[in-house]
C-alpha positions as CSV (number, residue, x, y, z in Angstrom):
1,M,-43.8,-18.0,54.9
2,N,-42.9,-15.6,57.7
3,L,-39.3,-15.9,58.9
4,Y,-37.8,-14.9,62.1
5,I,-34.4,-13.0,62.0
6,G,-32.5,-13.0,65.2
7,N,-29.1,-11.7,66.4
8,L,-29.5,-8.6,64.2
9,N,-27.1,-5.9,64.5
10,Y,-28.9,-2.8,66.0
11,T,-27.9,-0.7,63.0
12,V,-29.2,-2.8,60.2
13,K,-32.1,-1.1,58.3
14,E,-35.2,-2.8,56.7
15,Q,-33.9,-1.9,53.3
16,E,-30.7,-3.9,53.9
17,L,-32.6,-6.9,55.1
18,Q,-35.0,-6.8,52.1
19,E,-31.9,-6.6,49.7
20,L,-30.2,-9.5,51.4
21,F,-33.3,-11.9,51.2
22,Q,-34.2,-10.8,47.7
23,Q,-30.9,-12.3,46.7
24,V,-32.8,-15.7,47.5
25,G,-36.4,-14.9,46.4
26,E,-39.3,-12.6,46.4
27,V,-39.8,-10.6,49.7
28,S,-43.4,-9.4,50.7
29,S,-42.5,-7.4,53.7
30,V,-39.6,-6.7,56.1
31,K,-40.2,-5.6,59.8
32,I,-37.5,-4.8,62.3
33,I,-39.0,-4.8,65.8
34,T,-38.2,-1.8,67.8
35,D,-38.6,-0.7,71.2
36,K,-41.9,1.2,71.8
37,F,-40.4,3.9,74.1
38,T,-37.0,4.6,72.5
39,G,-37.5,3.5,68.9
40,R,-34.3,1.5,68.9
41,S,-34.0,-1.8,67.2
42,R,-34.6,-4.8,69.6
43,G,-32.2,-7.0,67.5
44,F,-34.7,-9.1,65.6
45,A,-37.0,-8.9,62.6
46,F,-39.6,-10.6,60.5
47,V,-39.4,-11.3,56.8
48,E,-42.4,-12.4,54.8
49,M,-41.7,-14.5,51.7
50,P,-44.6,-15.6,49.7
51,N,-42.9,-18.6,48.1
52,D,-42.3,-21.5,50.7
53,A,-39.5,-23.0,48.7
54,E,-37.7,-19.7,48.4
55,A,-38.1,-19.2,52.1
56,K,-36.6,-22.6,52.9
57,T,-33.7,-21.8,50.7
58,A,-33.3,-18.4,52.6
59,I,-33.3,-20.4,56.0
60,E,-30.6,-22.7,54.6
61,S,-28.4,-20.2,52.9
62,L,-28.7,-17.2,55.2
63,N,-28.8,-18.9,58.8
64,G,-25.4,-18.2,60.3
65,R,-24.4,-15.7,57.6
66,S,-22.5,-12.6,59.0
67,L,-24.4,-9.3,58.5
68,K,-22.6,-6.2,60.0
69,E,-20.3,-8.5,62.2
70,R,-23.2,-10.5,63.7
71,E,-24.1,-14.1,62.6
72,L,-27.9,-14.0,61.7
73,S,-30.3,-16.6,63.0
74,V,-32.8,-17.4,60.5
75,T,-35.7,-19.6,61.2
76,E,-39.4,-20.2,60.4
77,A,-41.4,-17.8,62.8
78,Q,-43.6,-19.4,65.4
79,P,-47.0,-18.1,66.1
80,R,-47.3,-15.9,69.2
81,T,-48.7,-17.4,72.1
82,E,-51.8,-16.1,74.1
83,G,-51.0,-14.1,77.3
84,G,-48.2,-11.8,76.1
85,G,-45.2,-13.1,77.9
86,N,-43.8,-14.8,81.0
87,R,-45.8,-13.0,83.8
88,G,-47.1,-15.0,86.7
89,G,-47.0,-18.7,87.0
90,G,-49.1,-21.7,87.6
91,F,-51.3,-22.1,90.7
92,N,-49.2,-21.8,93.9
93,R,-51.2,-22.4,97.2
94,D,-48.8,-20.0,99.2
95,R,-48.9,-17.1,96.8
96,G,-52.1,-17.1,94.8
97,N,-52.3,-17.7,91.2
98,G,-49.4,-15.5,90.1
99,G,-46.5,-17.2,91.7
100,D,-43.8,-14.8,93.0
101,R,-44.2,-12.4,90.2
102,G,-47.4,-10.8,91.3
103,G,-50.8,-12.2,90.1
104,N,-54.0,-12.5,92.0
105,G,-52.9,-11.2,95.3
106,G,-51.5,-12.8,98.4
107,Y,-53.7,-15.6,99.1
108,N,-51.8,-17.5,101.9
109,K,-54.2,-20.1,103.1
110,R,-52.3,-23.2,104.1
111,Y,-53.7,-26.6,103.2
């Protein structure tokens, strides 16, 4: 099971997370997500645990636990949605198909 770890202190290292989660069960991988330009932690990570029962125990026992003065948020990771984020919006007759955040130009036909 893939777990999402949020509210992570920016100084936490992958080895520290691995050691913490290994107290509960086997860990396949740990990945702290970093900013692609600065390389700095973005404050969240993913931990893969092959045993679902151990992963559920990790959620129950580590969610809310303090690590380096921050309370961890540990939940089951959700699959990524298509599209890559919150850019644009639904169809808007006044601004084209991208809402007020850009999109498909300035189609301003009034109906």
